[in-house]
N, C-alpha and C positions, 0 to 999 in steps of 0.2 A: 309360510316362510314371511317375516312380515319386513327385514332388511334385505335388498338387493342380494343376486349370487355373490359367491366368493369374488367369482373371477371380476367383476363388476367392482367389487369393492377394492379389491388390489390396483386395477386400470386406474381408480378414482384415485389410489393413496399415490401409485406412483406420481400421476398428472401433481397433484399437492405438492411432491417433496419435490420436483422438478420447476414449479413457479420462481421469480424471482425471490429471493427475501423480499423485499420491500413490498411487495404484491401481499404476499404469506402474512406480513406481520398487519398489512390494512385491511386484510379480508379477517382475520384472527380478532383484529379490534374493533372491526364494525359496528357501530352502536344500533343499527336496523338492521330490517330483512331488507327494507329497500334498497343499502347501501352494498349488504352481499351482492343481492342482486344486480346491482349495477357494476359494481364490481368482476362480478364474476359469469357473468351473462353470456359474453363472448369468449368462454374459455373450453367449451368444447367442442373439438378441434374435427374437421369431417372426417381425414386421413387418419384420426389417431382414435379419440376415445369413441366417437361415433360408429367408425368403420367395425373396432372391437365388439359395441352392443351389438351392429348388424348380425355378425357370427356369432354372438350368445343367443341371439331370438333363434337363429336357424334351430336352438335346440329345444325351444319351446313351439312345437306347431302348434299353432290354434286355426288354421285356414282347413278348407274342407278337402281331402283326398279321397277318390275315387277310388284307388287302390286300397286305401285303409277299410274302406267301407264295403269293398269285396271280402278283406281279410275277415271282419268283424262279422260279417255275415256269415259267411262258412264257415265259423268257428262258433256261431249261432245255432246254426242248422246242425253240427257235429252234437251240441251240448243237447239239442233238443230230440233229438235219437237217440242220446242216452237217458232221457228225461231228464235232466237236468233245467228243468224250468225256469226257476229264478234266475241260475247264471245266464240262460239262452236270452230272457229278458234284457238284462243287463247289456249282453252283446248286438241284441238286436237295435237297441237304445245306440249302442257307438255307433254301430253303422248308419243310422238315420244321421246322425250329428254329421258325418263325415259324408251323405250326399246333397246335392247341388238340389235345391227347394225345387218342387214343381217336379222334378222328374219320376220314370216310372220306378225307375229303381226305388227310390223313397218310399213308394207306395208300397212294394213289396218289403221292405222293412216293416213297415207297420200292420200289415197283413199276416205276416210271420210271428211277429209279435204279440200279435191276438191271439193266434192258434196258443201259445206258449202261456198268455194270461189266461187264455178259458180252461187250460189242464190246471191251474194255478186255482181255479174257482174265484178269480174278479172279472166276475160277470160284467158290472158295469164299465169298469176300465178297457174290456175287451172290444164294448161297444164302441166308445169312442175312438179304438185304434180303428175298426172296420170304418167306422167312418172318416176318419185321416184317410186310409187306403182309398177308397173310394173317390172324394175328394183331392187325390193327389193321381187319379188317371190310372186307378192299378188296371192290369190287362182284364179287355171284356172276357177272354175264353175262358181265364181263372176265378173270375167273379161269384159264380155259382155257389163254389167249395166256399167262398167266406159269406157272400149270404145266407147259407144252411146253416153256416157258424153261428148268424146273427139271429137267425132264428131261435138255436139252441139255448144263446142265451137268455133272450125274452122266455120263452120256458120255463127256463133252471129261475126266472127272477120273478115268475108267476104272473106276466104280460102276456095272456093268454091268448087275446086279439092281436097285439102287434106282431106276436110269432106267426099266428094264423097269415097277417097282411104279407109279411117277409116270405111266409113258403109261397106262395101267391106269385110273388115276384120273380119267385125261383124257379117255380113253372112256367112261369111266360117267357123267362129269358130260355130255358130250354128247348120250348118251342120253338121259338123264335130261331135259335142257331138249326134247328132242323136235322139234325145229326143225334140219334138215339139208342145207337148198338152199338156204339163203340164202348169197349169195356170201361172209361173212365163216366160214361154218360151213365151207363147201367148202374153204378157203385152212385150215383147224384139221386138217382131216382129212387134207389133203395134207401138210403138215408133219406129222402123227402118222404118216402112213407112212412117210416119209420115214425120223424116226427109226427104226421099226419095222424099216428094214432095215438100219440102220447101225449097230444093237444086234447084230442076226443076223450080219451080216459079221464083227465084233468079235468076238461067241461063236465063228464058224467060224474066224476065224485069230485068234489072240489076240497080241498085242505081245511081244514077248521084255520082260523086266524090266531095267526102266535099273539100272547101278550106281550105287549114291549117291554122291553129289557131295564125300563125307568123306573123300577121298584127302589133301587139300591138309591138311600135318602144323600142327596146334594148337601152339604152344608152352605148355606150362604153365608157368603161374607160379608161383616160390616164395614160397609164403604162411606165417607163422605168426603169430597175432594175439595183440597185449599183451592180460596179465593186468589191467591197469589202466587203459588207455586205450580205449574200445569202436569196433571197427573199425580201431583203428589196428597197425600191424607191431611185431611183439618186437625189433625194433631202433629203435626211437624211446624217449622217455624224457619225462615232463611235468616242466618246471623252473619255477621262480617267483622274481621279484626284483622289486623295486618300479619300478626303472625299468622294466623289460622284460615285466612281468605274468607270465603263465602263455605258456609256449613249448614248441616241443617241440625237442630235441635228440639226433643219432643216439648210439645208445648200443654201436655198434658200426659194421664200416665197411660204405659204402653203395655197390653198384656204380649205372650209368646204367641206367634201367631200373627198377629194384625198386620195387616195390608200396611204398607206406609208408603207404595210408590209402584203405581202402574206406566211403563214410559214405553214409547214404541222408538225403538233408535232413530235418529236422524239420517245415517247412512251406515249400511254394513256389507260386507264384501266377507265372500265365502272364500277360507282357505285352503286351497287348491291341494295343498299334497305335496310332496317332496320327489314325487314320482313323475310329476308333469314336466320335468325336465329332464334331459338325456344328458349322460357324462360326455358324449363325444359324439359327431357327426354319424359315426359308422355305423352306432345304434339305432336299431328300430323304433319307431315311437308305435308302435302297433304291440304293445302288449295288452294281457288282460287283466292287470291287476286294475282292483277299484279303488275308489280315492272319494273323500266327500263332494269333491266336482262332480262324482257321477251319482252319488246318492242322495245330493238335497238340491232344490230349488234356488236359483243363484238370485232371486228375487225376495222370496218371502220365505227361504231356510225350510220350507216343508221339505219329509221325507218324501224322495222319488221313486215311482212303482213303475210308470209308463212318460219318460220323460218327451216334452216337447223341446225340438230343438232352434238353435237361432239359426234364422235365415243365411247370416253372413260368416258365420265362424264356427271349428267345431266344438270351441271349449263352453260354452254359454247352453246352460240346460234349465226348462223351465217344467213346474207342476201345469200348468196349462196354457192354453194359448193368452188367456187374458193377461196373465203373468209374462210373458215373451213379449207381447203388445205397449205395456204398462212401461216395462224394462227399456223396451225401443224408443218408446218414445222421451222418458226421459233422463237415460244418459247412455243406452247400450248402442245407439244407431253413432255417438262416437267415438265409444272405447271398442265397437266390434274389430274394427282393424287394427286397433293397437294390442289385441290380446298376447301376443309374443313379447311385445315389450312389458307390460304390464308384469306380467308374469317373472320374468326376466329382472326388473327391477322392486317386485317382491309385494307384498300387502298395504303396506303404509303408504307407500307412494300411489296403488291403486285406489285407497281410500280416500286420499287426498283428492286424486282428480275427482273422483263421482262424487265429494262434498261439493264442489264448486259449482259441478254441472247440474246437481239437484238446486243448489241455491240461485243460480242464473246470473250470468254477469253483471245486469243492474244492481244488484245487491252485493255483489262481492266486491266491486268497484267501489262502490259507498264507502262499506266500512274499511278497505283500502287504503281510500282517500283520508276518511277518519282516521288510521291507525298513525299515518305519516305527522299527525300535528304532536303528536304523544312519543315519537321516538326519541327527542330530548331527554326526557324523564326517565329512560330504559335501566337505568342504573341506580335512580331514585327511588325505591319501594313508597313513601309516603305519598311523592310525588305521581308517579304509576295509580296507584289507587284511590288517588284524587281522579287523576284523568281517567280511567275506566269509569269513576262514576257519572262523569259525564260524557259517557258514549251516546250518539244517538239513541233516542227515544227515551232514554230516561228521566225521572223527573225527581227533584229534590224530595218527595214523600219516600223515595227507596231508602234512604238513608246510606246514600252512598253505596250501596250494594250492584257492582255491576251486572249487565247483560238485560236488565230488569227493561219492558216498555212504557206507553206511556202512561198505562192503566197501574204502573208498578206491579206488573205479574212477568216472572221469571220462567220464558217457555222454553219449551222444545222446539228452537228456533236456529237458524243461521247465525242470526246475530251471538245467541248464548253460545254455540260453537266457537264462534271468532274468538268471544272475548275468554277462551278457556287458554292460559298461560303457557306460550310456548317455551320459555326460558331459555330464550334465545343466544341470551349471554353467559348461562351455564352451560352449554353444549361445548365438547371438545371442538376446537376449530375445525379438528380435520373431518368428522361425522358432519360437522355441520358441511363442510364443503361438500363432500359426500353426496348429501339430501339436494344442495344445491343444484348441482352437475344431473342430479337424477330427472328432478322434476324440470330441468331446462332442455333432456334431453324427450320426456314426452311433450312438451310446448312444442319443441321443432318437428318433430313427428307430427302431430296436429296439424301445423302451417307445411309442411310440404304434402301431405296429403289431400290439403283443401279441403280440411274440416272447421279452419277456422271461425267461418261464418254460422258453423253450425255449435260450436263451441260459446259464442257468444249470443246467442237466440237471435240471428237476425233473418233466419228463414226454415221454412215448416220442414219436419220430416219429411214429408212428400216431395218437395223439391231437392230434400237432399241426398234421398234415400239410394243414392248411387254416387258415392265422391269420387272427384275429378282430382286425379292425381297432378299437382303443379308441374309443369315441365321444367321451371327454371323459380329457384327463390336466392331470395339474400340471405346470407348467412345473419342477418340481423333479425331478432325477435320485433314482432310488431307491438306495439306500444300496450297497447290491451292483452296479447299474450302475455307481455312482462306482468301486467298485473296477475294476471291469472297463476302465473309460475311464484308469484310471490305468496298470494294467499295458500297456492300448495307447498309451500315451503313452509309456511308456516303452521299450515295441520300437520306435515308428517312430521314437525318438533313437537309437537301438542299430543302429539300420538304416542309417543317415549312416555308421558306422563297420565293420558287419559284412555288411552283404549281400552277399549271394555272388551275381552274375550267372552262372545257366547257359545257356551257350550250346551251339550247335548249328553243323553246319560243313553250310550251306546255298547251293544252287544259285546262283550269277549269274548274269544275262544271260538269255536266251532258252530256254537248256535242251533246244534241240532237236540240238547239233551233237555231233559222236562224242568230243572232247574236253568232258567236265565238270568245269567250274568253280566253286569253292566259296571260300566266307568266311565265318569264324565270327560270328555272328549272336546278340544277346542274345536269350534264350528265355523267359527267367523271374526271375524275383526270389526269394532262397532263404536261410534260413536255417539253417547248416551249423553247430552248437555245435564240433564237433571240429576241423573247416578253420578254426574261425576263432581257435583257436590260436594258428595262424603268423601270426609277423610280417613284415612288408613289409622288401623289398631291391628295389631298382632293378635288381640283378644277381642273379636268383633262382636257388636250385638245385634247384627242382622243375618239373613241368608238370602241372595238371590237367584233366582230360576228362571229358566227361558221358555218361551213357546212362539218356537219361528224366529220373529227379529224384534219380539218383545219383551223386555224383564218385567220382574217383579220382584220389588223389595219383600222381606217381610220380619215383624221382629224375631228372634230366636231366642231370646229370654226377655222377662221383664225390663222397660226401660221406665226411671220415674222421671216426672217432669224436669224439666232444665238439665238432662243429659244428653248428652251431642249422639250422633246419631252414628255409629262410624264401620264400614266398609272393613274388609280386607284385601290388600291388592295383591295378594298371596305367598309371602312369608305369614307361616302364620306359626305361635308357639307352641302347638302341640305336633309339629311337621319338622321343625329347626331348631337349633340355637340361636341366641341373641345377636353372635358376631355373625352368622349364616345371614342371619334376616336383615342385619345392620347392611350388611355388602351386599344384597342382593335390592335392597330399599334406596340402595344411593342413585340407581339411576333415575328417582324420583325429585333428587334434587333436596329432600329433607333428612333430618336425623330423627329416627322414629322417638317419641318420647313417652309411648304407651305405657300403662301401667303394668304390663309382662318386662317391657323390656327395663322400666325403672327400678323393679321385684330383680332381675336376675345382673345390673348392670351396678345399682348402689346397696346391694346386700349381698349375705351368703349366698340366698336362694337359689339352687340350682333348678335351671328348667328342666318340664318334664321330659324332652328328649334325651337331656343328660342323664338324667336318674335311671330312665327305663329303656334307652336303645344304648347300655353298656354293656362291657363284656365282663365275663364274671372267672373268675381262678379257674384254669385248666384244672387241678388238684384239688382242690376243696370247695368250688364252686362258690366262694366267699366275692362279693363285689371286688371290682378291679380300681385301681384309683392312681392318680398320676396325670400326668400329660403325655411327653414323647414318652418316656419309662413307665411302665403301669409295675406297680406293685399291690401284693394282695392284701385286701384289707384287715381280714384274719392273722392275728399277732402271730400265732403257732406256727403259719405258713408261709415259708421265705421263698416262695415265688414270684420272680421279678421278669415280665414280658416287655418287650416293645411294643408301642401301640401300631407300627406299621406291620411288623409282622402278624398278628392278629385281624388288623385290616385285610393286609391280602388274604388271610381266609376266609375273610367274610367273603370278599369278591369271589373266590373259587368256589363259595357256598351256592353263591347267588347264580354263577354259572352253570352247576349242577342243578340246581331249581328248574331253570329255563330250559335244559336238555328234558326233563322231568317232563314239564308242559307242552315241550315236542313231543315226547311219546305220546301224551294224552290225544294230541291232536291227529294223530295217527293212527289213531284206535287201537292202542298197546296199552289200553287201561292196568294189565297188571303188573307190567315193567316200570309203568309212572308210579304206580305204587312202592313199590318195591327201593326205588331210587329214590322216592319222596321220605318212606321211612328213615333209610340210611342218612338223608340228610338231615332230619329233624335228631338224630341220636349225635351225630357229628355236631350240630349246632346248641344241642344241651351241653356238650364241653367246653363251650367260649363264649356263650350269650346270655345274658341274664334271662331269666324266666318269661320276664314283660317284654322282650325284645318284639318289636312290631314283626320283624321277620320268623318269628315263632307263631304268631298269628297268621301270617300270611302262608305259611307251610301247611297249618290248620286247614285254612280255608281251601287252600289247593287239594288238601286229602280228603276231602269234604265233597269238593266237585268231582271228583275220580268218581269216588263212590256212588254218588249222585248218578253220573252217566252209568255202574252199573244196576242202577234200582236197589242198592244196597243202603234204605232212607235210613236207617237206624244208626248205623256208621257214620252217615255223610252226618248226620243233625249232631252225633257226638260229637263230631270235630270242628264240627262247625259253632257251636255252645262255646267252646275252650276258645275258638280265635274273637268270637264275640267280648268273652272276657277280657282279654288283650287289647282290643280295640276300645273298651268304655274306659281301660284304665290311662290310655292315651288322649282319649277325644272328648268323654266326658258319658254320662248316661244317656242325656240329651241331645248329643251330637246327630247332625245328617249321617255320619261316618255310620254312627251305632243302627240308624234309619237302616241303611240300605241292606248293612248284616241280616238284620231281624226278616228284611222282606225276604232275604236268600232262606232263611231258617223257616221262614212261614212256608214257601214254596215246596221243603223238601220235607217237613210236617203233614202239609197236606199232601202231598204224593205218596206219604207212605203211611197216611191214611189213620195219624195218631191226631184225632177229632179234637179234642181235648187242650192238648200242647198249643195245637195249631191253631185254635182260636184264640188262647189268650197271647200268640206271640203276634199273630194278625192286629190284636185291639192294640200292643203295645206299640208296633210298627206303623200301624196308620197313624196315632198320637203323635210321633214324633216328626213323619214326614209329611202329614198334615199342616206343624209350625213350620219348616222349613221347605216345603215345595208346594204347600196348599191343598184345599180338601177336593180339588178338581185335577190334580195329577195323577198321572197316566201309570204309576207307581199304587198309589190311594186308589185309586179304581179299582185296580187288579186286585188288592187284597180285600175291598168290599164287595167283589166277584167272587174270591175264596170265600170268604164268611157265610154270604148268601149261599152258597152252594153247599156247605157242611152244615149249615143252620137248617137249611130242607132234609135232611138224613132222614129217617124215619128214628123217630124216640129209643127200639129198640137196639139200635144200632149207636146210638148216642149213648143207652146208656152203658154198653158194652165198653167203649172206648172211656 
């Protein structure tokens, strides 16, 4: 959720409406963010808006609650008993996040989770959890059982001497206890004896060393970095003009798949998911629904298996103790106690706060003070561009391009982030007021919680580790916090045009089939200063992929020297009509004049979406024409029908498809097939054969047949889906790559060797261009190809 919760937006709207007309006019006409803060900083009333925020924050529980820990631990035990080990791991992680650090209870959570991880075959991670349980004071009487698990893990990993040493520790421990006749001790001794025998057997008959699985050819990417743009290829140059602003241009001919930019996000914040907020105070926060906040590291965005909880809150989770420590040192020591407030105010406010914390007060203050000199030129584009070119650390050799340093380099730095345009004069005044009120609320909370010194980098994390709440504070923000608030307001406004979604390919559906169906999901919101240099086109010439917090930009088609590098901000010519695209792009404060838009606006050329996602005549199946009232294009057919009635029919059809997929999730595949086939027949009566929904139904049927192991049927339906996707997106699009990846899995599982090999080859070529030769999907394709190629020749000849 990028913006604050709806209730806070309504509260801010009421405050805006209640302002004196003269003050409202001055705020609307404020020529700078400095002026906006000066006028509005005192408008957050303690008894009204601040009180409303406190009530809303109670719905977003981010503190540690022992009762919640007990609930999650018991649920984890229940699922462990039913052998649902993956779900048990997640619940034990939730329990650990609610336990107080250093408590015996948190050690039990780690020990229980280690048992589930052992059953999942995750032996290395299991060992880490056992070490955590020991370091957190796991009860002495229960330790032998955990140490036996440790020995068994080491045995499974082939570390025989370490396993033997662990068994010796267990033996000594049991001997020291002195009671060896109880049933529990007898069970432990039996297990210990069995493990000793296994170690002896493995020592006597060592397993042959396995060949490394590194035979798969890794295509090395040609890469020469630019001297002037950090992370960019030397094949790019940075240009600037008033109409297009800063933009990147090819300085030489570029081939499809060529890497153009590799950039680490300056800042990123994980998107928490809607379920983090409760609807009212009567609901319990202790549900077992899993969101991205539970599945990915809150610092590096790696996928979590066994998370390390934050020491102070239940929300932040990390992939390792190192990530937790670095996050704490850089920003989380300040954010930790503000968790509920940041969840309430939305991801944009959270990104803004984290940005200034990472930059540090000295750099924030320097750039904010510099920006005040140019506020008078805010409404004069030429003067503003000139002013930006005179930014600190910029020399004349950069030809007036803002954000470059003394050496003429454009770096992924806070200065580059600060120089992204906030378009303050173009934002709706009421929206700007909401953003201002939100950042003031954050800064007031920092001041009241005694965190100001930490924010201003005036004391170490050791001194700060337990913040003191100020018993008495003035309603006025300190000058330093006003500076931070101004920078944060700038960043919140910048994010509307410059926020980059970090996406990940995530499994959809039950995830227990032989064919993995994945779709892109927004994982985090970030600032990428160099990536932000790319202008939009509805028909882009690059693809962006992500690995953790790093973005890689690759050419998706040949780009001749001198052509601009274009990114797609979301609205794509293959996904929506020009009118829809223009409406969505209005948030970026420009009118798109890309070639796709010009073709549709200035000629009779219809968009791909208009032509293929159209209705057909219910009587003769010919295309329907018109706007509100549609008429059959076949002159011999006099049928006419309103667009609204066909649109309503389309919505009903989509609901039926949704129900069919629910049947599939409930393991009712036969019923799902019947419903999808009925939907397909109904759709054929009023949708064009090329309609994307026709392709989606073929895709869903392929998914159902694959779950039943009917590979030929699954392949037949997916091939029809691919035909429709190719009509919409083109034969070399990333969408086709993902569909071919699914077809390769189906053909592989169905043992259709020759067809599988040719499909793998095509999918690998396309996905290597868009995602890179080392992407997860390309590696999986290479593994399938290697497996099929190693089959006996007699089998290959038969297929």
